[in-house]
mmCIF file as gemmi writes it, N, C-alpha and C atoms, coordinates in Angstrom:
data_model
loop_
_atom_site.group_PDB
_atom_site.id
_atom_site.type_symbol
_atom_site.label_atom_id
_atom_site.label_alt_id
_atom_site.label_comp_id
_atom_site.label_asym_id
_atom_site.label_entity_id
_atom_site.label_seq_id
_atom_site.pdbx_PDB_ins_code
_atom_site.Cartn_x
_atom_site.Cartn_y
_atom_site.Cartn_z
_atom_site.occupancy
_atom_site.B_iso_or_equiv
_atom_site.pdbx_formal_charge
_atom_site.auth_seq_id
_atom_site.auth_asym_id
_atom_site.pdbx_PDB_model_num
ATOM 1 N N . MET Axp A 1 ? 97.093 -165.281 14.62 1 0 ? 1 A 1
ATOM 2 C CA . MET Axp A 1 ? 96.209 -164.133 14.535 1 0 ? 1 A 1
ATOM 3 C C . MET Axp A 1 ? 97.052 -162.881 14.298 1 0 ? 1 A 1
ATOM 4 N N . THR Axp A 2 ? 96.68 -162.116 13.284 1 0 ? 2 A 1
ATOM 5 C CA . THR Axp A 2 ? 97.382 -160.894 12.948 1 0 ? 2 A 1
ATOM 6 C C . THR Axp A 2 ? 96.669 -159.707 13.572 1 0 ? 2 A 1
ATOM 7 N N . LYS Axp A 3 ? 97.436 -158.901 14.27 1 0 ? 3 A 1
ATOM 8 C CA . LYS Axp A 3 ? 96.863 -157.699 14.878 1 0 ? 3 A 1
ATOM 9 C C . LYS Axp A 3 ? 96.98 -156.546 13.903 1 0 ? 3 A 1
ATOM 10 N N . LYS Axp A 4 ? 95.981 -155.69 13.882 1 0 ? 4 A 1
ATOM 11 C CA . LYS Axp A 4 ? 95.997 -154.507 13.028 1 0 ? 4 A 1
ATOM 12 C C . LYS Axp A 4 ? 96.589 -153.333 13.797 1 0 ? 4 A 1
ATOM 13 N N . VAL Axp A 5 ? 97.28 -152.468 13.066 1 0 ? 5 A 1
ATOM 14 C CA . VAL Axp A 5 ? 97.822 -151.25 13.653 1 0 ? 5 A 1
ATOM 15 C C . VAL Axp A 5 ? 96.633 -150.321 13.904 1 0 ? 5 A 1
ATOM 16 N N . THR Axp A 6 ? 96.515 -149.843 15.129 1 0 ? 6 A 1
ATOM 17 C CA . THR Axp A 6 ? 95.369 -149.003 15.471 1 0 ? 6 A 1
ATOM 18 C C . THR Axp A 6 ? 95.724 -147.522 15.561 1 0 ? 6 A 1
ATOM 19 N N . PHE Axp A 7 ? 96.932 -147.17 15.209 1 0 ? 7 A 1
ATOM 20 C CA . PHE Axp A 7 ? 97.347 -145.768 15.203 1 0 ? 7 A 1
ATOM 21 C C . PHE Axp A 7 ? 98.294 -145.563 14.029 1 0 ? 7 A 1
ATOM 22 N N . ASN Axp A 8 ? 98.52 -144.33 13.632 1 0 ? 8 A 1
ATOM 23 C CA . ASN Axp A 8 ? 99.387 -144.014 12.505 1 0 ? 8 A 1
ATOM 24 C C . ASN Axp A 8 ? 100.827 -143.9 13.005 1 0 ? 8 A 1
ATOM 25 N N . ILE Axp A 9 ? 101.637 -144.913 12.71 1 0 ? 9 A 1
ATOM 26 C CA . ILE Axp A 9 ? 103.026 -144.908 13.194 1 0 ? 9 A 1
ATOM 27 C C . ILE Axp A 9 ? 103.852 -143.8 12.554 1 0 ? 9 A 1
ATOM 28 N N . PHE Axp A 10 ? 103.41 -143.299 11.402 1 0 ? 10 A 1
ATOM 29 C CA . PHE Axp A 10 ? 104.167 -142.258 10.705 1 0 ? 10 A 1
ATOM 30 C C . PHE Axp A 10 ? 104.015 -140.887 11.348 1 0 ? 10 A 1
ATOM 31 N N . GLU Axp A 11 ? 103.121 -140.763 12.318 1 0 ? 11 A 1
ATOM 32 C CA . GLU Axp A 11 ? 102.989 -139.509 13.054 1 0 ? 11 A 1
ATOM 33 C C . GLU Axp A 11 ? 104.098 -139.356 14.095 1 0 ? 11 A 1
ATOM 34 N N . ASN Axp A 12 ? 104.785 -140.446 14.406 1 0 ? 12 A 1
ATOM 35 C CA . ASN Axp A 12 ? 105.89 -140.397 15.354 1 0 ? 12 A 1
ATOM 36 C C . ASN Axp A 12 ? 107.103 -139.78 14.668 1 0 ? 12 A 1
ATOM 37 N N . GLU Axp A 13 ? 107.715 -138.791 15.296 1 0 ? 13 A 1
ATOM 38 C CA . GLU Axp A 13 ? 108.853 -138.09 14.683 1 0 ? 13 A 1
ATOM 39 C C . GLU Axp A 13 ? 110.072 -138.983 14.479 1 0 ? 13 A 1
ATOM 40 N N . LEU Axp A 14 ? 110.148 -140.107 15.16 1 0 ? 14 A 1
ATOM 41 C CA . LEU Axp A 14 ? 111.292 -141.004 15.01 1 0 ? 14 A 1
ATOM 42 C C . LEU Axp A 14 ? 111.15 -141.977 13.836 1 0 ? 14 A 1
ATOM 43 N N . VAL Axp A 15 ? 109.956 -142.055 13.254 1 0 ? 15 A 1
ATOM 44 C CA . VAL Axp A 15 ? 109.726 -142.956 12.125 1 0 ? 15 A 1
ATOM 45 C C . VAL Axp A 15 ? 109.928 -142.17 10.832 1 0 ? 15 A 1
ATOM 46 N N . PRO Axp A 16 ? 110.911 -142.588 9.995 1 0 ? 16 A 1
ATOM 47 C CA . PRO Axp A 16 ? 111.151 -141.855 8.755 1 0 ? 16 A 1
ATOM 48 C C . PRO Axp A 16 ? 110.017 -142.062 7.744 1 0 ? 16 A 1
ATOM 49 N N . LYS Axp A 17 ? 110.013 -141.234 6.723 1 0 ? 17 A 1
ATOM 50 C CA . LYS Axp A 17 ? 108.989 -141.321 5.676 1 0 ? 17 A 1
ATOM 51 C C . LYS Axp A 17 ? 109.185 -142.607 4.877 1 0 ? 17 A 1
ATOM 52 N N . HIS Axp A 18 ? 108.103 -143.338 4.642 1 0 ? 18 A 1
ATOM 53 C CA . HIS Axp A 18 ? 108.099 -144.558 3.847 1 0 ? 18 A 1
ATOM 54 C C . HIS Axp A 18 ? 107.122 -144.362 2.695 1 0 ? 18 A 1
ATOM 55 N N . GLU Axp A 19 ? 107.471 -144.858 1.513 1 0 ? 19 A 1
ATOM 56 C CA . GLU Axp A 19 ? 106.541 -144.833 0.392 1 0 ? 19 A 1
ATOM 57 C C . GLU Axp A 19 ? 106.832 -146.007 -0.538 1 0 ? 19 A 1
ATOM 58 N N . ILE Axp A 20 ? 105.786 -146.53 -1.149 1 0 ? 20 A 1
ATOM 59 C CA . ILE Axp A 20 ? 105.926 -147.647 -2.078 1 0 ? 20 A 1
ATOM 60 C C . ILE Axp A 20 ? 106.223 -147.087 -3.463 1 0 ? 20 A 1
ATOM 61 N N . LEU Axp A 21 ? 107.251 -147.638 -4.11 1 0 ? 21 A 1
ATOM 62 C CA . LEU Axp A 21 ? 107.58 -147.208 -5.463 1 0 ? 21 A 1
ATOM 63 C C . LEU Axp A 21 ? 106.612 -147.829 -6.463 1 0 ? 21 A 1
ATOM 64 N N . SER Axp A 22 ? 106.327 -147.1 -7.528 1 0 ? 22 A 1
ATOM 65 C CA . SER Axp A 22 ? 105.529 -147.657 -8.621 1 0 ? 22 A 1
ATOM 66 C C . SER Axp A 22 ? 106.407 -148.67 -9.365 1 0 ? 22 A 1
ATOM 67 N N . GLU Axp A 23 ? 105.792 -149.469 -10.215 1 0 ? 23 A 1
ATOM 68 C CA . GLU Axp A 23 ? 106.564 -150.448 -10.989 1 0 ? 23 A 1
ATOM 69 C C . GLU Axp A 23 ? 107.594 -149.754 -11.866 1 0 ? 23 A 1
ATOM 70 N N . GLU Axp A 24 ? 107.234 -148.6 -12.43 1 0 ? 24 A 1
ATOM 71 C CA . GLU Axp A 24 ? 108.163 -147.846 -13.275 1 0 ? 24 A 1
ATOM 72 C C . GLU Axp A 24 ? 109.336 -147.308 -12.444 1 0 ? 24 A 1
ATOM 73 N N . GLU Axp A 25 ? 109.045 -146.76 -11.273 1 0 ? 25 A 1
ATOM 74 C CA . GLU Axp A 25 ? 110.106 -146.259 -10.388 1 0 ? 25 A 1
ATOM 75 C C . GLU Axp A 25 ? 111.015 -147.408 -9.957 1 0 ? 25 A 1
ATOM 76 N N . LYS Axp A 26 ? 110.422 -148.548 -9.665 1 0 ? 26 A 1
ATOM 77 C CA . LYS Axp A 26 ? 111.19 -149.736 -9.266 1 0 ? 26 A 1
ATOM 78 C C . LYS Axp A 26 ? 112.129 -150.162 -10.395 1 0 ? 26 A 1
ATOM 79 N N . ARG Axp A 27 ? 111.608 -150.215 -11.618 1 0 ? 27 A 1
ATOM 80 C CA . ARG Axp A 27 ? 112.417 -150.608 -12.776 1 0 ? 27 A 1
ATOM 81 C C . ARG Axp A 27 ? 113.584 -149.644 -12.974 1 0 ? 27 A 1
ATOM 82 N N . LYS Axp A 28 ? 113.314 -148.332 -12.877 1 0 ? 28 A 1
ATOM 83 C CA . LYS Axp A 28 ? 114.372 -147.332 -13.056 1 0 ? 28 A 1
ATOM 84 C C . LYS Axp A 28 ? 115.428 -147.429 -11.958 1 0 ? 28 A 1
ATOM 85 N N . LEU Axp A 29 ? 114.992 -147.678 -10.717 1 0 ? 29 A 1
ATOM 86 C CA . LEU Axp A 29 ? 115.931 -147.814 -9.602 1 0 ? 29 A 1
ATOM 87 C C . LEU Axp A 29 ? 116.872 -148.994 -9.837 1 0 ? 29 A 1
ATOM 88 N N . LEU Axp A 30 ? 116.299 -150.146 -10.168 1 0 ? 30 A 1
ATOM 89 C CA . LEU Axp A 30 ? 117.113 -151.345 -10.381 1 0 ? 30 A 1
ATOM 90 C C . LEU Axp A 30 ? 118.069 -151.152 -11.55 1 0 ? 30 A 1
ATOM 91 N N . GLU Axp A 31 ? 117.594 -150.476 -12.595 1 0 ? 31 A 1
ATOM 92 C CA . GLU Axp A 31 ? 118.439 -150.194 -13.757 1 0 ? 31 A 1
ATOM 93 C C . GLU Axp A 31 ? 119.575 -149.246 -13.381 1 0 ? 31 A 1
ATOM 94 N N . ARG Axp A 32 ? 119.241 -148.194 -12.63 1 0 ? 32 A 1
ATOM 95 C CA . ARG Axp A 32 ? 120.256 -147.202 -12.217 1 0 ? 32 A 1
ATOM 96 C C . ARG Axp A 32 ? 121.327 -147.83 -11.339 1 0 ? 32 A 1
ATOM 97 N N . LEU Axp A 33 ? 120.899 -148.719 -10.441 1 0 ? 33 A 1
ATOM 98 C CA . LEU Axp A 33 ? 121.85 -149.365 -9.533 1 0 ? 33 A 1
ATOM 99 C C . LEU Axp A 33 ? 122.498 -150.602 -10.141 1 0 ? 33 A 1
ATOM 100 N N . ASN Axp A 34 ? 121.971 -151.021 -11.309 1 0 ? 34 A 1
ATOM 101 C CA . ASN Axp A 34 ? 122.47 -152.2 -12.009 1 0 ? 34 A 1
ATOM 102 C C . ASN Axp A 34 ? 122.437 -153.444 -11.102 1 0 ? 34 A 1
ATOM 103 N N . ILE Axp A 35 ? 121.265 -153.665 -10.489 1 0 ? 35 A 1
ATOM 104 C CA . ILE Axp A 35 ? 121.073 -154.808 -9.6 1 0 ? 35 A 1
ATOM 105 C C . ILE Axp A 35 ? 119.721 -155.459 -9.898 1 0 ? 35 A 1
ATOM 106 N N . THR Axp A 36 ? 119.517 -156.637 -9.314 1 0 ? 36 A 1
ATOM 107 C CA . THR Axp A 36 ? 118.2 -157.273 -9.372 1 0 ? 36 A 1
ATOM 108 C C . THR Axp A 36 ? 117.486 -156.958 -8.064 1 0 ? 36 A 1
ATOM 109 N N . GLU Axp A 37 ? 116.166 -157.133 -8.051 1 0 ? 37 A 1
ATOM 110 C CA . GLU Axp A 37 ? 115.424 -156.816 -6.825 1 0 ? 37 A 1
ATOM 111 C C . GLU Axp A 37 ? 115.853 -157.701 -5.667 1 0 ? 37 A 1
ATOM 112 N N . LYS Axp A 38 ? 116.323 -158.908 -5.946 1 0 ? 38 A 1
ATOM 113 C CA . LYS Axp A 38 ? 116.761 -159.815 -4.879 1 0 ? 38 A 1
ATOM 114 C C . LYS Axp A 38 ? 118.018 -159.316 -4.17 1 0 ? 38 A 1
ATOM 115 N N . GLN Axp A 39 ? 118.723 -158.363 -4.778 1 0 ? 39 A 1
ATOM 116 C CA . GLN Axp A 39 ? 119.928 -157.803 -4.17 1 0 ? 39 A 1
ATOM 117 C C . GLN Axp A 39 ? 119.631 -156.638 -3.231 1 0 ? 39 A 1
ATOM 118 N N . LEU Axp A 40 ? 118.386 -156.173 -3.205 1 0 ? 40 A 1
ATOM 119 C CA . LEU Axp A 40 ? 118.011 -155.093 -2.287 1 0 ? 40 A 1
ATOM 120 C C . LEU Axp A 40 ? 117.901 -155.627 -0.865 1 0 ? 40 A 1
ATOM 121 N N . PRO Axp A 41 ? 118.149 -154.775 0.119 1 0 ? 41 A 1
ATOM 122 C CA . PRO Axp A 41 ? 117.882 -155.171 1.506 1 0 ? 41 A 1
ATOM 123 C C . PRO Axp A 41 ? 116.397 -155.496 1.648 1 0 ? 41 A 1
ATOM 124 N N . LYS Axp A 42 ? 116.064 -156.322 2.601 1 0 ? 42 A 1
ATOM 125 C CA . LYS Axp A 42 ? 114.692 -156.808 2.758 1 0 ? 42 A 1
ATOM 126 C C . LYS Axp A 42 ? 113.966 -156.129 3.909 1 0 ? 42 A 1
ATOM 127 N N . ILE Axp A 43 ? 112.629 -156.148 3.802 1 0 ? 43 A 1
ATOM 128 C CA . ILE Axp A 43 ? 111.75 -155.733 4.888 1 0 ? 43 A 1
ATOM 129 C C . ILE Axp A 43 ? 110.587 -156.722 4.866 1 0 ? 43 A 1
ATOM 130 N N . LEU Axp A 44 ? 110.19 -157.178 6.02 1 0 ? 44 A 1
ATOM 131 C CA . LEU Axp A 44 ? 109.111 -158.16 6.088 1 0 ? 44 A 1
ATOM 132 C C . LEU Axp A 44 ? 107.765 -157.515 5.796 1 0 ? 44 A 1
ATOM 133 N N . GLU Axp A 45 ? 106.89 -158.266 5.149 1 0 ? 45 A 1
ATOM 134 C CA . GLU Axp A 45 ? 105.539 -157.797 4.854 1 0 ? 45 A 1
ATOM 135 C C . GLU Axp A 45 ? 104.788 -157.488 6.147 1 0 ? 45 A 1
ATOM 136 N N . LYS Axp A 46 ? 105.155 -158.177 7.226 1 0 ? 46 A 1
ATOM 137 C CA . LYS Axp A 46 ? 104.48 -157.954 8.506 1 0 ? 46 A 1
ATOM 138 C C . LYS Axp A 46 ? 105.129 -156.848 9.348 1 0 ? 46 A 1
ATOM 139 N N . ASP Axp A 47 ? 106.168 -156.19 8.831 1 0 ? 47 A 1
ATOM 140 C CA . ASP Axp A 47 ? 106.769 -155.046 9.511 1 0 ? 47 A 1
ATOM 141 C C . ASP Axp A 47 ? 105.682 -153.982 9.699 1 0 ? 47 A 1
ATOM 142 N N . PRO Axp A 48 ? 105.625 -153.327 10.849 1 0 ? 48 A 1
ATOM 143 C CA . PRO Axp A 48 ? 104.563 -152.337 11.09 1 0 ? 48 A 1
ATOM 144 C C . PRO Axp A 48 ? 104.468 -151.247 10.016 1 0 ? 48 A 1
ATOM 145 N N . ALA Axp A 49 ? 105.587 -150.757 9.53 1 0 ? 49 A 1
ATOM 146 C CA . ALA Axp A 49 ? 105.554 -149.711 8.497 1 0 ? 49 A 1
ATOM 147 C C . ALA Axp A 49 ? 105.018 -150.267 7.182 1 0 ? 49 A 1
ATOM 148 N N . ALA Axp A 50 ? 105.462 -151.459 6.808 1 0 ? 50 A 1
ATOM 149 C CA . ALA Axp A 50 ? 104.983 -152.084 5.57 1 0 ? 50 A 1
ATOM 150 C C . ALA Axp A 50 ? 103.488 -152.368 5.662 1 0 ? 50 A 1
ATOM 151 N N . ARG Axp A 51 ? 103.038 -152.843 6.8 1 0 ? 51 A 1
ATOM 152 C CA . ARG Axp A 51 ? 101.614 -153.119 6.996 1 0 ? 51 A 1
ATOM 153 C C . ARG Axp A 51 ? 100.799 -151.829 6.922 1 0 ? 51 A 1
ATOM 154 N N . ALA Axp A 52 ? 101.31 -150.762 7.538 1 0 ? 52 A 1
ATOM 155 C CA . ALA Axp A 52 ? 100.591 -149.482 7.53 1 0 ? 52 A 1
ATOM 156 C C . ALA Axp A 52 ? 100.463 -148.932 6.11 1 0 ? 52 A 1
ATOM 157 N N . LEU Axp A 53 ? 101.458 -149.203 5.261 1 0 ? 53 A 1
ATOM 158 C CA . LEU Axp A 53 ? 101.417 -148.752 3.869 1 0 ? 53 A 1
ATOM 159 C C . LEU Axp A 53 ? 100.556 -149.652 2.991 1 0 ? 53 A 1
ATOM 160 N N . GLY Axp A 54 ? 100.311 -150.873 3.464 1 0 ? 54 A 1
ATOM 161 C CA . GLY Axp A 54 ? 99.593 -151.85 2.647 1 0 ? 54 A 1
ATOM 162 C C . GLY Axp A 54 ? 100.509 -152.493 1.619 1 0 ? 54 A 1
ATOM 163 N N . ALA Axp A 55 ? 101.811 -152.575 1.923 1 0 ? 55 A 1
ATOM 164 C CA . ALA Axp A 55 ? 102.789 -153.139 0.998 1 0 ? 55 A 1
ATOM 165 C C . ALA Axp A 55 ? 102.6 -154.65 0.856 1 0 ? 55 A 1
ATOM 166 N N . LYS Axp A 56 ? 102.829 -155.125 -0.358 1 0 ? 56 A 1
ATOM 167 C CA . LYS Axp A 56 ? 102.723 -156.548 -0.674 1 0 ? 56 A 1
ATOM 168 C C . LYS Axp A 56 ? 104.096 -157.091 -1.053 1 0 ? 56 A 1
ATOM 169 N N . LYS Axp A 57 ? 104.246 -158.411 -0.994 1 0 ? 57 A 1
ATOM 170 C CA . LYS Axp A 57 ? 105.504 -159.041 -1.395 1 0 ? 57 A 1
ATOM 171 C C . LYS Axp A 57 ? 105.862 -158.609 -2.809 1 0 ? 57 A 1
ATOM 172 N N . GLY Axp A 58 ? 107.132 -158.239 -2.99 1 0 ? 58 A 1
ATOM 173 C CA . GLY Axp A 58 ? 107.608 -157.785 -4.293 1 0 ? 58 A 1
ATOM 174 C C . GLY Axp A 58 ? 107.635 -156.274 -4.44 1 0 ? 58 A 1
ATOM 175 N N . ASP Axp A 59 ? 106.937 -155.554 -3.555 1 0 ? 59 A 1
ATOM 176 C CA . ASP Axp A 59 ? 106.982 -154.089 -3.589 1 0 ? 59 A 1
ATOM 177 C C . ASP Axp A 59 ? 108.342 -153.606 -3.106 1 0 ? 59 A 1
ATOM 178 N N . VAL Axp A 60 ? 108.739 -152.423 -3.555 1 0 ? 60 A 1
ATOM 179 C CA . VAL Axp A 60 ? 109.953 -151.779 -3.058 1 0 ? 60 A 1
ATOM 180 C C . VAL Axp A 60 ? 109.525 -150.537 -2.295 1 0 ? 60 A 1
ATOM 181 N N . ILE Axp A 61 ? 110.004 -150.422 -1.069 1 0 ? 61 A 1
ATOM 182 C CA . ILE Axp A 61 ? 109.693 -149.275 -0.222 1 0 ? 61 A 1
ATOM 183 C C . ILE Axp A 61 ? 110.903 -148.345 -0.193 1 0 ? 61 A 1
ATOM 184 N N . LYS Axp A 62 ? 110.63 -147.067 -0.432 1 0 ? 62 A 1
ATOM 185 C CA . LYS Axp A 62 ? 111.659 -146.026 -0.351 1 0 ? 62 A 1
ATOM 186 C C . LYS Axp A 62 ? 111.522 -145.379 1.024 1 0 ? 62 A 1
ATOM 187 N N . ILE Axp A 63 ? 112.611 -145.377 1.779 1 0 ? 63 A 1
ATOM 188 C CA . ILE Axp A 63 ? 112.631 -144.794 3.119 1 0 ? 63 A 1
ATOM 189 C C . ILE Axp A 63 ? 113.504 -143.552 3.072 1 0 ? 63 A 1
ATOM 190 N N . THR Axp A 64 ? 112.913 -142.405 3.428 1 0 ? 64 A 1
ATOM 191 C CA . THR Axp A 64 ? 113.641 -141.14 3.399 1 0 ? 64 A 1
ATOM 192 C C . THR Axp A 64 ? 114.005 -140.768 4.826 1 0 ? 64 A 1
ATOM 193 N N . ARG Axp A 65 ? 115.289 -140.691 5.068 1 0 ? 65 A 1
ATOM 194 C CA . ARG Axp A 65 ? 115.784 -140.346 6.408 1 0 ? 65 A 1
ATOM 195 C C . ARG Axp A 65 ? 116.479 -138.996 6.367 1 0 ? 65 A 1
ATOM 196 N N . ARG Axp A 66 ? 116.496 -138.349 7.5 1 0 ? 66 A 1
ATOM 197 C CA . ARG Axp A 66 ? 117.184 -137.05 7.618 1 0 ? 66 A 1
ATOM 198 C C . ARG Axp A 66 ? 118.341 -137.19 8.607 1 0 ? 66 A 1
ATOM 199 N N . SER Axp A 67 ? 119.405 -136.46 8.3 1 0 ? 67 A 1
ATOM 200 C CA . SER Axp A 67 ? 120.586 -136.463 9.154 1 0 ? 67 A 1
ATOM 201 C C . SER Axp A 67 ? 121.113 -135.048 9.238 1 0 ? 67 A 1
ATOM 202 N N . PRO Axp A 68 ? 121.527 -134.606 10.429 1 0 ? 68 A 1
ATOM 203 C CA . PRO Axp A 68 ? 122.072 -133.249 10.541 1 0 ? 68 A 1
ATOM 204 C C . PRO Axp A 68 ? 123.368 -133.08 9.753 1 0 ? 68 A 1
ATOM 205 N N . THR Axp A 69 ? 124.095 -134.154 9.515 1 0 ? 69 A 1
ATOM 206 C CA . THR Axp A 69 ? 125.361 -134.044 8.785 1 0 ? 69 A 1
ATOM 207 C C . THR Axp A 69 ? 125.238 -134.42 7.318 1 0 ? 69 A 1
ATOM 208 N N . ALA Axp A 70 ? 124.408 -135.406 6.998 1 0 ? 70 A 1
ATOM 209 C CA . ALA Axp A 70 ? 124.296 -135.88 5.614 1 0 ? 70 A 1
ATOM 210 C C . ALA Axp A 70 ? 123.095 -135.288 4.886 1 0 ? 70 A 1
ATOM 211 N N . GLY Axp A 71 ? 122.231 -134.59 5.59 1 0 ? 71 A 1
ATOM 212 C CA . GLY Axp A 71 ? 121.027 -134.059 4.955 1 0 ? 71 A 1
ATOM 213 C C . GLY Axp A 71 ? 119.978 -135.143 4.807 1 0 ? 71 A 1
ATOM 214 N N . GLU Axp A 72 ? 119.379 -135.22 3.643 1 0 ? 72 A 1
ATOM 215 C CA . GLU Axp A 72 ? 118.342 -136.218 3.385 1 0 ? 72 A 1
ATOM 216 C C . GLU Axp A 72 ? 118.925 -137.334 2.516 1 0 ? 72 A 1
ATOM 217 N N . TYR Axp A 73 ? 118.629 -138.572 2.85 1 0 ? 73 A 1
ATOM 218 C CA . TYR Axp A 73 ? 119.113 -139.698 2.058 1 0 ? 73 A 1
ATOM 219 C C . TYR Axp A 73 ? 118.048 -140.787 2.027 1 0 ? 73 A 1
ATOM 220 N N . HIS Axp A 74 ? 118.176 -141.698 1.054 1 0 ? 74 A 1
ATOM 221 C CA . HIS Axp A 74 ? 117.154 -142.703 0.81 1 0 ? 74 A 1
ATOM 222 C C . HIS Axp A 74 ? 117.704 -144.112 0.96 1 0 ? 74 A 1
ATOM 223 N N . TYR Axp A 75 ? 116.858 -144.969 1.513 1 0 ? 75 A 1
ATOM 224 C CA . TYR Axp A 75 ? 117.109 -146.399 1.582 1 0 ? 75 A 1
ATOM 225 C C . TYR Axp A 75 ? 115.98 -147.083 0.833 1 0 ? 75 A 1
ATOM 226 N N . TYR Axp A 76 ? 116.266 -148.209 0.243 1 0 ? 76 A 1
ATOM 227 C CA . TYR Axp A 76 ? 115.247 -148.966 -0.472 1 0 ? 76 A 1
ATOM 228 C C . TYR Axp A 76 ? 115.214 -150.374 0.093 1 0 ? 76 A 1
ATOM 229 N N . ARG Axp A 77 ? 114.001 -150.903 0.286 1 0 ? 77 A 1
ATOM 230 C CA . ARG Axp A 77 ? 113.821 -152.231 0.849 1 0 ? 77 A 1
ATOM 231 C C . ARG Axp A 77 ? 112.817 -153.004 0.001 1 0 ? 77 A 1
ATOM 232 N N . LEU Axp A 78 ? 113.117 -154.277 -0.249 1 0 ? 78 A 1
ATOM 233 C CA . LEU Axp A 78 ? 112.211 -155.167 -0.948 1 0 ? 78 A 1
ATOM 234 C C . LEU Axp A 78 ? 111.323 -155.86 0.074 1 0 ? 78 A 1
ATOM 235 N N . VAL Axp A 79 ? 110.024 -155.837 -0.14 1 0 ? 79 A 1
ATOM 236 C CA . VAL Axp A 79 ? 109.083 -156.477 0.769 1 0 ? 79 A 1
ATOM 237 C C . VAL Axp A 79 ? 109.075 -157.976 0.489 1 0 ? 79 A 1
ATOM 238 N N . ILE Axp A 80 ? 109.327 -158.758 1.556 1 0 ? 80 A 1
ATOM 239 C CA . ILE Axp A 80 ? 109.303 -160.222 1.421 1 0 ? 80 A 1
ATOM 240 C C . ILE Axp A 80 ? 108.272 -160.816 2.348 1 0 ? 80 A 1
């Protein structure tokens, strides 16, 4: 049995911004990094953030994090 998220996890200040890339953005990212999607770090489809976004297998999620020393930086995860 799968439980549904009953609150918005992105309202928590400790959860960084997550967004699903479009197919075009995904293609450009993979081309820029010169990698295949299988080489990206993974995130499970059942991860609370992925579920809240409605992400499906094969989607790429862009995670924007903030750091007092590095500023803003991005991580990308392939939904599996």
